[in-house]
C-alpha positions in Angstrom: 174.9 -81.2 302.7 176.3 -84.9 302.0 178.2 -86.6 304.2 181.8 -86.6 303.8 183.5 -89.5 302.1 185.8 -90.0 305.2 182.6 -90.4 307.4 181.6 -93.3 304.9 185.2 -94.8 304.8 185.0 -95.0 308.5 181.6 -96.5 308.7 182.4 -99.3 306.1 185.8 -99.8 307.5 184.2 -100.0 311.0 181.8 -102.4 309.9 184.2 -104.9 308.2 186.1 -105.0 311.4 183.1 -105.5 313.3 181.9 -108.5 311.1 185.5 -110.0 311.1 185.6 -110.3 314.9 182.0 -111.0 315.9 181.2 -114.0 317.7 178.1 -116.1 317.6 175.8 -117.5 320.3 177.8 -120.4 320.4 180.8 -118.3 321.9 178.8 -117.1 324.7 178.9 -119.6 327.6 177.7 -117.6 330.5 174.1 -119.0 331.8 173.1 -115.2 332.2 173.8 -114.4 328.6 172.9 -117.7 326.9 169.6 -116.5 328.4 169.8 -113.1 327.1 170.6 -114.7 323.8 167.7 -116.8 323.9 164.8 -114.4 325.6 166.2 -111.0 324.0 168.5 -111.4 320.9 166.8 -114.3 319.6 163.2 -114.1 320.4 161.1 -113.2 317.4 157.5 -113.3 319.4 154.8 -110.8 318.4 153.2 -109.0 320.6 150.4 -106.8 320.3 152.4 -103.5 321.2 154.1 -103.9 318.0 151.1 -103.4 316.1 150.0 -100.1 318.2 153.3 -98.9 317.6 153.1 -99.5 313.7 149.9 -97.6 313.8 151.6 -94.6 315.5 154.5 -94.8 313.0 151.8 -94.4 310.3 150.3 -91.6 311.7 154.0 -89.9 311.5 154.0 -90.9 307.8 151.1 -88.6 307.0 151.6 -85.7 309.4 152.5 -82.4 307.9 154.6 -79.8 309.3 158.3 -78.9 310.1 160.3 -79.1 313.2 163.7 -77.0 313.9 166.9 -78.8 314.9 169.1 -77.9 317.5 172.9 -78.9 318.1 173.1 -80.5 321.7 175.3 -83.3 321.2 177.6 -84.5 318.4 176.9 -82.6 315.4 175.2 -84.5 312.3 177.3 -86.3 309.9 174.8 -86.3 307.1 173.0 -82.8 307.2 173.5 -78.9 308.1 170.1 -78.0 308.0 168.4 -76.7 311.1 164.8 -77.5 310.2 163.3 -80.6 308.8 159.8 -82.1 307.8 158.4 -83.8 311.0 157.8 -87.1 309.0 161.2 -87.0 307.9 162.6 -86.7 311.3 160.4 -89.7 312.3 161.2 -91.7 309.6 165.1 -91.2 309.7 166.0 -90.6 313.3 163.0 -92.9 315.2 164.4 -96.4 316.1 163.7 -98.7 313.6 161.2 -101.5 314.2 164.2 -104.3 314.9 165.9 -102.2 317.4 162.7 -101.2 318.9 161.3 -104.7 319.1 165.0 -105.9 320.7 164.4 -102.9 323.4 161.0 -104.0 324.3 162.4 -107.8 324.8 165.4 -106.4 326.7 163.1 -104.4 329.2 160.9 -107.3 329.5 163.7 -110.1 330.3 165.3 -107.3 332.7 161.7 -107.2 334.3 162.6 -103.3 334.4 160.8 -101.3 337.1 163.2 -98.5 336.6 163.9 -97.1 333.4 165.7 -94.1 332.4 166.3 -92.9 328.6 168.3 -90.1 327.3 167.4 -88.9 324.1 163.5 -89.2 323.5 163.6 -87.8 320.0 159.9 -88.4 318.7 159.2 -91.0 321.5 159.0 -94.2 319.4 161.9 -95.9 321.3 160.2 -94.8 324.5 157.0 -96.7 323.7 158.8 -99.6 323.2 160.5 -99.6 326.7 157.1 -98.1 328.1 154.8 -101.2 326.2 157.5 -103.6 328.0 155.6 -102.9 331.2 153.3 -99.6 331.5 153.2 -100.0 335.3 157.0 -99.4 335.3 158.4 -96.1 336.1 160.3 -94.4 333.0 161.9 -91.2 332.6 162.8 -89.9 329.3 164.8 -86.8 328.6 165.0 -84.7 325.3 167.1 -81.4 325.1 164.8 -80.1 322.0 161.6 -78.6 323.0 160.3 -78.4 319.7 160.9 -82.4 318.9 159.8 -83.1 322.8 156.5 -82.0 321.4 156.4 -84.7 318.8 157.4 -87.1 321.6 154.2 -86.2 323.5 151.8 -86.4 320.6 153.0 -90.0 320.2 152.8 -90.7 323.9 149.0 -89.6 323.4 148.7 -91.5 319.9 150.3 -94.7 321.6 148.0 -94.4 325.1 150.9 -93.7 327.6 150.3 -94.7 331.2 151.1 -92.9 334.1 154.7 -94.5 334.8 155.8 -92.3 331.7 157.4 -89.2 332.7 158.9 -87.1 329.7 161.2 -84.2 330.7 162.8 -81.6 328.5 166.3 -80.1 329.0 169.8 -81.2 329.0 171.0 -84.4 330.4 173.2 -82.8 332.7 170.6 -80.9 334.2 168.2 -83.9 334.4 170.9 -85.6 336.7 171.5 -82.5 338.5 168.1 -82.3 339.6 167.0 -86.1 339.9 170.3 -88.3 339.9 171.9 -90.3 342.6 173.7 -88.0 345.1 177.1 -86.8 344.2 180.1 -89.0 345.3 183.9 -88.1 345.7 184.3 -89.3 342.0 181.1 -87.9 340.6 182.0 -87.0 336.9 180.0 -84.2 337.3 181.1 -82.7 340.3 184.7 -82.9 339.0 183.9 -81.4 335.9 182.1 -78.2 337.8 178.7 -79.0 337.5 176.6 -78.5 340.7 173.8 -80.5 341.6 170.5 -79.7 342.9 169.7 -80.5 346.4 166.8 -82.5 345.2 166.4 -86.1 346.7 167.2 -88.6 343.9 164.7 -91.0 343.1 164.9 -94.4 345.6 164.1 -96.9 342.7 167.0 -99.1 341.7 167.9 -98.3 337.9 166.9 -101.4 336.2 167.5 -100.0 332.3 169.3 -97.2 330.9 169.0 -96.4 327.4 171.4 -93.7 326.2 170.6 -92.5 322.6 171.3 -88.5 322.4 174.6 -87.5 322.8 177.1 -89.2 320.8 180.2 -87.8 322.4 183.2 -89.3 324.0 183.5 -87.7 327.5 179.9 -87.0 327.7 179.2 -90.9 327.4 181.3 -91.6 330.0 180.3 -89.2 332.1 176.3 -90.2 332.0 177.3 -93.9 332.8 179.2 -93.1 335.7 176.7 -90.7 337.2 173.9 -93.6 336.8 176.3 -96.3 338.0 175.3 -95.9 342.1 171.9 -96.3 341.4 171.9 -99.2 339.0 170.5 -102.5 340.6 171.9 -105.8 340.3 170.8 -107.1 337.4 170.7 -103.8 335.4 171.6 -103.3 331.7 173.0 -100.2 330.9 172.4 -99.8 326.6 174.7 -97.2 324.5 173.2 -96.5 321.0 175.6 -96.3 318.1 178.7 -97.3 319.4 180.0 -97.5 315.7 179.0 -94.2 314.8 182.3 -92.0 315.1 186.2 -93.0 316.3 185.3 -91.4 319.5 182.2 -93.4 320.4 184.1 -96.4 319.4 186.8 -95.1 322.1 183.9 -94.4 324.5 182.8 -98.1 324.3 186.2 -99.6 324.7 186.7 -97.7 328.0 183.0 -98.4 328.9 183.7 -102.2 328.7 186.8 -101.6 331.0 184.7 -99.9 334.0 184.9 -102.3 337.3 181.5 -102.6 337.9 181.1 -104.1 334.5 181.1 -107.6 334.4 180.2 -108.6 330.9 179.5 -106.7 327.7 177.8 -107.6 324.4 178.2 -105.2 321.0 175.4 -106.4 318.6 176.5 -103.6 316.3 174.0 -100.7 316.9 174.0 -101.1 320.4 176.6 -102.0 323.2 174.9 -103.8 326.5 176.9 -103.3 329.6 176.0 -106.2 332.3 176.6 -105.5 335.9 175.5 -109.0 337.2 177.8 -110.4 340.2 179.3 -113.8 339.5 179.8 -113.3 335.9 183.2 -112.6 334.2 182.8 -111.7 330.8 182.5 -112.5 327.8 183.1 -109.1 326.1 182.0 -110.0 322.7 180.5 -108.9 319.5 177.4 -110.6 318.5 176.1 -111.6 315.0 173.9 -114.3 314.1 174.7 -117.5 313.0 173.1 -117.0 309.5 175.7 -114.6 308.7 178.6 -116.8 310.0 177.2 -120.2 309.6 180.9 -121.8 309.8 180.4 -121.1 313.3 177.7 -123.3 314.5 178.3 -125.1 317.3 178.7 -128.6 316.2 181.5 -127.5 314.1 183.3 -127.0 317.4 184.2 -123.1 316.8 185.6 -121.4 319.6 186.8 -117.8 320.0 
C-alpha cells in the first residue's frame, strides 16, 4: 500500500515549517545546552563500537527469512502488509547510523547508568545505547515477540553484556511490573491500569528512549509514568515527533510539562531536559551549514 498523498503533504509541510523555525547552535546560550551541542550534536569522533554495529547491519543484509508484523501502536502510513522480509525490516525500520551515533554520544554525555528503551525493534538502536557503557543497566521492551527474537540475534552478534535486559510485552505491562510506584496523578492508574506489586528498580533513570508507539496519549502517559524515577541530569528522547499531527501535538505538550526545564527538537528526535537551574530554551536545532546566515559573527538572535 502506498502512503496516501495527504500523509506526504503533511510530512513536506511539517519539514518546511520546522526548517523555517529552526535555530543554530549560536542561539543556545545555556552552558548545559552548549555542552550538549558540542559533545553530542556536533561531535564527529569515530568509536570502535560503530564498526561493530556496522558489521551487524551487514549480517542482516544477507539474512534470509520473513517476520510477521503486529499493529501495537499507531498504524503504518506506508504499508498494510502483515509480513516482511527480515532484511527489509532491518533496512527500513532500524535506526540509521547517524541517529544511532547520536544516541551513543548522548548516552556517553549523560554518563547513563540506567537506560530504558521502549521499542527494541531488531535491536540496532539498543546496541548503540548499550555500547556507550556495557556495564550500565539497559532495559529494552518490544511488543512483537517475532521481532524481539531478531533483536536477541542482534545482541548475540554484537556481543551484548549482562547489563542489557530485553523484555517482550506491551509497554504498559512493563511499567506495571517494573515502573515507579503509582502516585495519585499516575496516568496509568487514572486510566484503570493496575500495576503489579513488584518492587520497582531503585536506580534513578538517566536516559529514556521512546521509539515504539507513535500515538498522542500513550506518548504522554509513558513520559508521565517515568518522570518520578528520573535522575537530576536525565534526558528523555522521543523519536519521530514530526511523524504525524498527533505526535507533533504530543511534543508541544511534553515541552510544557512543569518538570521540563529545556527541550531541543532535532527533527527526528525531541529531547527533554530536567536539569535544575536552567530555564529554556525550547528550540529546534539545525546545523549551521543549512542556515549559514545565522552564524554567530553576524549577530543573529532568535
